[in-house]
C-alpha positions in Angstrom: 30.5 -29.8 45.6 32.2 -26.9 43.8 30.4 -23.5 43.8 30.6 -23.1 40.1 28.9 -26.4 39.5 26.1 -25.4 41.9 25.6 -22.2 40.1 25.4 -24.0 36.7 22.8 -26.5 38.1 20.9 -23.8 39.9 20.5 -21.7 36.8 19.4 -24.8 34.8 17.0 -25.9 37.5 15.3 -22.5 37.7 14.9 -22.3 33.9 13.3 -25.7 33.9 10.8 -25.1 36.7 7.4 -26.3 35.7 8.5 -29.0 33.3 7.1 -31.7 35.5 4.2 -29.7 37.0 2.0 -32.5 37.8 0.8 -30.8 41.0 -1.9 -28.3 40.4 -0.7 -24.9 41.5 -1.4 -21.2 40.9 -0.9 -20.0 37.3 0.4 -16.4 37.1 0.4 -16.0 33.3 -0.2 -18.0 30.1 2.0 -17.4 27.1 0.5 -19.0 23.9 -0.9 -21.7 26.2 2.3 -22.4 28.2 2.3 -21.3 31.8 4.4 -19.5 34.4 3.5 -20.7 37.9 3.9 -19.2 41.3 6.5 -21.9 42.2 8.7 -21.0 39.2 8.5 -17.3 39.9 9.5 -17.9 43.5 12.4 -20.1 42.4 13.6 -17.3 40.1 13.2 -14.7 42.8 15.3 -16.8 45.2 18.0 -17.2 42.6 18.0 -13.5 41.8 18.4 -12.5 45.4 21.2 -15.0 45.9 23.1 -13.6 42.9 22.7 -10.0 44.3 24.0 -11.2 47.7 27.0 -13.2 46.4 25.4 -16.6 46.6 23.8 -16.4 50.1 20.6 -14.6 51.1 21.0 -12.5 54.2 19.0 -14.2 57.0 18.1 -10.8 58.4 16.4 -9.9 55.1 14.0 -12.8 55.5 13.0 -11.5 59.0 12.2 -8.0 57.8 9.0 -8.0 55.7 9.5 -4.4 54.5 13.1 -5.0 53.3 12.1 -8.4 51.7 9.2 -6.8 49.8 11.4 -4.0 48.6 14.1 -6.5 47.4 11.5 -8.6 45.6 10.0 -5.6 44.0 13.4 -4.6 42.6 14.2 -8.0 41.0 10.7 -9.2 39.9 10.0 -7.0 36.9 13.2 -8.3 35.0 12.4 -11.8 36.1 8.9 -11.7 34.6 10.2 -10.4 31.3 13.0 -13.0 31.2 10.6 -15.8 32.0 8.1 -14.9 29.3 10.9 -14.3 26.8 12.2 -17.8 27.5 8.8 -19.4 26.9 8.5 -17.6 23.6 12.0 -18.6 22.5 11.4 -22.2 23.5 8.1 -22.3 21.6 9.9 -21.0 18.5 12.7 -23.4 18.9 10.3 -26.4 19.1 8.4 -25.1 16.0 11.6 -25.0 14.1 12.5 -28.5 15.1 15.7 -27.7 17.0 16.9 -30.6 19.2 19.9 -31.3 21.4 21.7 -34.4 20.1 23.1 -37.1 22.3 26.6 -36.1 21.2 26.1 -32.5 22.0 24.8 -33.3 25.5 27.7 -35.7 26.1 30.2 -33.1 25.0 28.6 -30.4 27.2 28.5 -32.8 30.2 32.1 -34.0 29.7 33.3 -30.4 29.6 31.4 -29.5 32.8 32.7 -32.5 34.7 36.2 -31.8 33.7 36.0 -28.1 34.6 34.6 -28.9 38.0 36.8 -31.9 38.8 33.8 -34.3 38.8 35.1 -37.0 36.5 34.6 -39.5 39.3 31.0 -40.9 38.8 30.4 -41.2 42.5 31.2 -37.5 43.1 29.2 -36.5 40.1 26.1 -38.4 41.3 26.5 -37.0 44.7 26.6 -33.5 43.3 23.4 -34.1 41.3 21.7 -35.6 44.4 22.6 -32.6 46.4 20.8 -30.4 43.9 17.8 -32.7 43.9 18.3 -33.6 40.2 18.7 -36.8 38.1 20.7 -37.0 34.9 17.4 -37.0 32.9 16.5 -33.7 34.7 19.8 -32.3 33.7 19.4 -33.4 30.1 16.0 -31.7 29.8 17.3 -28.5 31.4 20.4 -28.3 29.1 18.1 -28.9 26.1 15.9 -26.0 27.2 18.9 -23.7 27.3 20.2 -25.1 24.0 16.9 -24.3 22.2 16.9 -20.8 23.5 20.5 -20.2 22.4 19.9 -21.7 19.0 16.9 -19.4 18.3 19.0 -16.4 19.3 21.8 -17.4 17.0 19.6 -18.3 14.1 17.2 -15.4 14.3 19.6 -12.6 15.2 23.3 -13.5 15.6 24.0 -15.1 12.3 22.1 -12.5 10.3 24.4 -9.7 11.3 27.3 -8.8 9.0 29.9 -6.4 10.3 32.0 -4.6 7.7 35.7 -3.6 8.3 34.7 0.0 8.0 32.2 -0.4 10.8 34.9 -2.0 12.9 37.3 0.8 12.1 34.9 3.5 13.0 34.2 1.8 16.3 37.9 1.6 17.0 38.4 5.3 16.2 35.6 6.3 18.5 36.7 4.0 21.4 40.5 3.9 21.2 40.9 3.6 25.0 39.2 0.2 24.9 42.1 -1.0 22.8 44.9 0.4 25.0 47.6 -2.0 26.1 48.1 -1.2 29.8 51.4 0.0 31.2 53.4 -2.8 32.7 56.8 -3.6 34.3 59.0 -6.6 34.4 61.3 -6.9 37.4 63.7 -9.3 39.1 63.5 -9.7 42.9 65.6 -11.1 45.7 63.8 -11.7 49.0 65.6 -12.2 52.3 62.9 -13.7 54.6 62.1 -12.4 58.1 60.2 -15.3 59.8 57.5 -14.5 62.3 56.3 -16.5 65.3 52.9 -16.6 66.9 52.2 -16.3 70.6 49.5 -18.2 72.6 46.9 -15.7 71.4 47.8 -16.4 67.8 49.3 -12.9 67.3 52.3 -12.7 65.0 55.6 -11.2 66.1 59.0 -10.6 64.6 62.3 -11.6 66.2 64.2 -8.3 66.3 67.6 -9.9 66.2 66.6 -11.9 63.1 65.2 -8.8 61.4 68.5 -7.0 61.9 70.4 -10.0 60.5 68.1 -10.2 57.5 68.6 -6.4 56.8 72.4 -6.8 57.0 72.2 -9.8 54.7 70.1 -7.8 52.2 72.7 -5.0 52.3 75.5 -7.5 51.6 73.6 -9.0 48.7 73.0 -5.5 47.2 76.7 -4.8 47.6 77.5 -7.9 45.6 75.1 -6.8 42.9 76.6 -3.3 42.7 80.0 -4.9 42.4 78.8 -6.5 39.1 77.5 -9.9 40.0 74.6 -11.1 37.9 71.2 -10.4 39.5 69.6 -13.6 38.2 72.4 -15.8 39.5 72.5 -14.2 42.9 68.7 -14.5 43.2 68.9 -18.2 42.4 71.5 -18.6 45.1 70.2 -16.5 48.0 66.5 -15.5 47.5 63.8 -16.9 49.7 61.1 -16.2 47.1 59.8 -18.9 44.8 60.8 -16.7 41.9 64.4 -17.8 42.5 63.8 -20.7 40.2 63.5 -18.2 37.4 66.4 -16.0 38.5 64.0 -13.8 40.4 62.1 -12.8 37.2 58.5 -11.5 37.7 56.2 -10.1 35.1 55.2 -8.4 33.1 53.0 -6.9 35.8 50.2 -4.4 35.0 51.2 -1.1 36.7 47.6 -0.6 37.8 47.9 -3.6 40.1 50.9 -2.3 41.9 50.8 0.0 44.9 51.0 3.7 44.3 54.4 3.7 46.0 55.8 1.1 43.7 54.3 2.8 40.6 56.0 6.1 41.5 59.3 4.3 42.3 59.4 2.4 39.0 58.5 5.6 37.0 61.6 7.3 38.3 63.9 4.3 37.6 65.6 3.3 34.4 65.9 -0.4 33.2 68.9 -2.0 34.9 68.6 0.1 38.1 67.8 -1.6 41.4 66.3 -0.5 44.7 67.7 -0.4 48.1 66.4 -3.2 50.3 62.7 -2.6 50.9 61.0 -3.9 54.1 57.9 -5.9 53.2 55.6 -8.1 55.3 57.7 -11.1 54.1 61.2 -9.6 54.7 63.6 -7.4 52.8 63.2 -7.2 49.1 65.6 -5.9 46.4 64.0 -5.1 43.0 65.7 -4.6 39.7 63.8 -3.0 36.9 64.1 -5.1 33.7 61.6 -3.3 31.4 58.9 -0.7 31.8 56.3 -0.3 29.1 54.0 2.7 29.0 50.3 2.4 28.1 49.8 2.5 24.3 46.9 2.2 21.9 47.2 -0.9 19.8 47.0 -0.3 16.0 43.7 -1.2 14.3 45.4 -4.0 12.3 46.2 -5.8 15.6 42.7 -5.5 17.1 40.5 -5.6 13.9 38.7 -8.8 15.0 38.2 -7.6 18.6 36.7 -4.3 17.3 34.4 -6.3 15.0 33.3 -8.5 17.9 32.4 -5.4 19.9 30.4 -3.9 17.1 28.7 -7.3 16.6 27.8 -7.6 20.3 26.4 -4.1 20.5 24.4 -4.6 17.3 23.2 -8.0 18.4 21.8 -6.6 21.7 19.9 -3.9 19.7 18.5 -6.4 17.1 17.6 -8.9 19.7 15.5 -6.3 21.6 13.8 -5.5 18.3 13.3 -9.2 17.6 11.8 -9.9 21.0 9.5 -6.9 20.7 8.0 -8.4 17.5 7.7 -11.8 19.0 6.0 -10.4 22.1 3.6 -8.4 19.9 2.5 -11.6 18.2 2.1 -13.6 21.4 -1.1 -14.3 23.2 -0.3 -13.4 26.8 -3.1 -14.0 29.4 -2.4 -12.5 32.8 -3.8 -14.0 36.0 -2.2 -11.4 38.2 -2.6 -7.7 37.6 0.3 -6.7 39.8 2.7 -8.8 37.8 1.3 -7.5 34.5 2.1 -3.9 35.6 5.6 -5.0 36.6 6.1 -6.6 33.2 4.8 -3.6 31.2 6.9 -1.2 33.3 10.0 -3.2 32.7 9.4 -3.4 28.9 8.9 0.4 28.8 12.1 1.0 30.8 14.1 -1.3 28.5 12.7 0.4 25.4 13.7 3.8 26.8 17.2 2.6 27.7 17.6 1.1 24.3 16.5 4.4 22.6 19.0 6.3 24.7 21.9 3.9 23.8 21.3 4.2 20.0 
């Protein structure tokens, strides 16, 4: 099963923990009557640790009680706040009568299966089984996320109106965010130098073949200097896949090139070409087609992008204010004093950070 699909299902599964809590277990907190259980907290903690460790928890961490406790202490405060916020948003969504229609779920599911290459029913069912889910479980979990997103859009997102002047002022204050990076477009000819592997799997180069390739590259460059078209010669002799396009590559962001190549291209003029350069693949001849310096795009070209950035920043601020009001009206009954302290500490830290960002 593809990793991305596993991540989607894992996030949905965690958000739905407790939906079918028929087994009596420890309740950590009640939010307007709805509960957060020890099992759900542990599932969220596991997911958070996996995300911090690129999908796989270090086995050594599980053997070291002190390290594990420190890691859990780091992620738990934000987990508790998120879990309670989700319960509050779900409650509001249900009160407002939001529902996920069959068509919406089918559309979401079709897109997911297409993106993950799971159009085959057998593969899709196997993926669900591997995650311990049924299609009904998946539907409930998707609906849960839908309700939360719908509340966020209706209560905050759609109420924000960004004027062109606000977008312009953001643009003027953050021009570097709208810079088009420096780039180059080149043509290449590659004369391959094949390698062989010995019994130990170590790669080696045939010295005679390397000399032959270097001489061939020099002869090719001589043809180019004599006036032959670079693209036609590339299509004829290059060992690179770019030969199908006359050796054309790019535009390439300068920042992605090695420092040596950047410095070399900055000294060249369009139309000039390099001497044969030894690379891991062989000998490469490069011709500079165009070089474009970094430049700030005009406001008229990025008006919508600037407005989106203002909207996103404003939405984060307004959502924090909205959730502060919702939390203040909620009846939150703690069954664990340690988690209550973690929750209150996280809320205080978020408020401080929010005030500093404004």
